[in-house]
N, C-alpha and C positions, 0 to 999 in steps of 0.2 A: 250547131247547138240549137236547142229549142229556144223560142222567144215569143213573148206575148206583146203585140203591138195594139195600142188604142189609137185609131185613126179618125180625126175629125172630118166630117163631111159638110158640104155647104148647107147653110140654113135657108137658102133660097136659090140664088144664082149659081148654076153649075160651074161657072167660071171661077168661083172662089175656092175650088179644090186645089191643093198645093201639088207641085210636081212630085215632091217626095212622097206625099200621100198616095199618089197614083203608082209610083214605083214600088212602094211597100205592098200595096194590094195586089200587084202583079206578081210579086216575088214569094209571098207566103203560100203555105200549103192549103190553108183554109181561112175563109172569111166568115165570121159570125155576124149576122145581120138582124137588126130588130124586126124589120119587115122585109122579107126577101123580094117581094113585089116592088116595093119602093126602091130598094137597093139595086135591083137589076137595071133600072133606068139609068142610074149613075154609072154602073159598071159597063153597060153597053155604050154609053156616051164616050167612055175613055178606053174602050176595047179591052176591058179586063175580063178574063175568062176563068179566074180562080173559082173553085167550088165554093158554094154558099151553104150555110146551115143556119136555121132559125135560132135566134137567141134573144129572148125578150123577157119582160117582167113576170110573165106567167109560167115560164119554164126554167128560169135561170137557177133556182134552188135545186131543181132535179138534175140539171145537166152539169153543174160545176165540177163535181167529183170526176166524172168521165172526161171532161175537157182537161182537167189538171193532169190526169193520167196520160192523155195524148201528148200534152206538153212535155211531161217527164220522159216520154218515149222518143222525143225528138221532133215532134210536129211544131211548125211555126204557124201561129194563129194571129189574125188581126180581128179586132172588134170594131164594128161601125154601127151607128144608129141611123134613124131616118134623117136626122139633121143635127149638126153640132158635135160636141165632144162627148164620147161615151163616159158614163159615170156622173155627168152633170144632169141631174133629173132624168137620167136614162140608165139602162142596164150597163154594167161594167164593173162596179165596185166589188161585188162578191167574187168575181173571177180574179180580179187583181189581188184582193186580199189573200185568197187561197194560193195563188201563184207565188206571192211574196213569201208566204209561210213555207213553201216548198223550195225556196231558193231559186225559182225560175226567173230569168231576166225579163223585166217588164219595161216597156218604153211607151210613153204617151207623146205623140207628135203634136207640135203646136199647130193651131188652126182655128177654124170657126167655132165660136160660142156665142149664142144669141145675146146674152146679157151684156157683153162688152160693148158692142156698137150702140146698143140701146142706152146704156149708162152714159157713154160719151155724148151721144146725141141729145140727151135730156137737158143738158145745161145745168144740172144739179151737181153738187160737190161729189167728186169721185176719188178723193184722196183716202176716204174712209167709208166703207160701205158694208152692209150685211146682206148676204144672198140667202133667201128663204126657199127658193124653188117654188113648187106648187104647195099651197096651203091645204090642210085637210079638207075634204069635201063636206064632211058632216061632223063626226065626233072630234072635238078639239079645235074646230075652226074659230069659234068666237073667242076662245082662250088665246089662240095665236094672234088674232087681230087686236084684242085688248092689250096684248103684250107689246104692241108697237107704240103705245101711247107715249112712253118716255124714251124711246129709242132715238138717239141723237145722230146716228149715222144714216146715210142714204140707204134706203131699203129697196131691195130687188125682189120682185115676185113674178113667177110665171103663172099664166092663166089661160084657160081655153077661151075661144071666142064666144062660146055659149054661156059662160059664167062671168064675163067681164063686167057687164052692167051690174050684176048682183054684187060682185066684189067692190066696185066703186061705191055702190049704195051702202054697203057694210062699212067701208072706210069712212064715208061721210058721217054715218051714225056714231062712230066711235071717235074719230079724229077731228071732226068738224069740216065745214065746207071750204075753208080757206087754205088747207094744207096744199102745198104745191105738188104736182104730179106730172109725169110724162108717160104716155102709153105708146109703145112702138109695136107695129104689126107688119107682117109680110116683109121682114127685113131683107134687103138686097134684091127683092123681087120688083117687077114692073110697077106694081101698085103699092109700094111701100109707103107707110104713113107713120108720122110721129105727131101726136096731139099733146100739147103742153098747156098748162094753166093750173087753176085751182081744181080741187076735187070736184066742186060743183060745176065748173065750166067743162071739164073733160067728160064728166058724167052726162051732161046735157048733149054734148057732141055725139057720143056713142049711142045715146037713146034715139037719135034721129036717123040711124042708119043700120044696115045689116052688117054685123061684124064678121069678118073672115080672117083666117090666118092665125098663126101662133102669136101669142101676146106676151110682151114683157112690160111690166108695170114698174116704173122707177118713182119711188115716193120719197119726198124730202123728209129728213129727220126733224125731231122736235127742235125748235129754235130756242 
């Protein structure tokens, strides 16, 4: 029977791949990869020779219908992204939605997601939180930031290294310098770092260095 798997991949250290994830990627007929060049490094590391097809944010709308037809015809497919769990600020949702509509079996394997270790490492409350992913780059960005003013839950935001300082400056302007924040980057890699403190302190820290790696910002809620 056909089945759609969503397989988490390491956010940094290749050793974080699960045994079952490797088994699924070896057993399916096709792997959909966000960036085939990045994914080939992972697949070669684990000796996985399953055919790859590009599946990313720029082509997912155009390819979903054809992929659903392949699933209905009996093809087993796994979706992976460059890092983390498909569908979490990465491609995957559209295909899952259409597969569910067609009664196709869908299974997401447990595994790596960047915001979970960042949240735990932050030392901020993790019993109640809101995940925002990437904020809009332009239109709607200030509205999204101002909406955080009265949010009492811990707030999780993804950001690129190129916009981190700008984001921290925007948060200071709206929420004040004293709001507590934790910024994690290069999670599970050799040069992993988590900077904790007030918005003003963490902003000053990252202004003094070149920022690299994917970023997770954990912001305390309104007290």
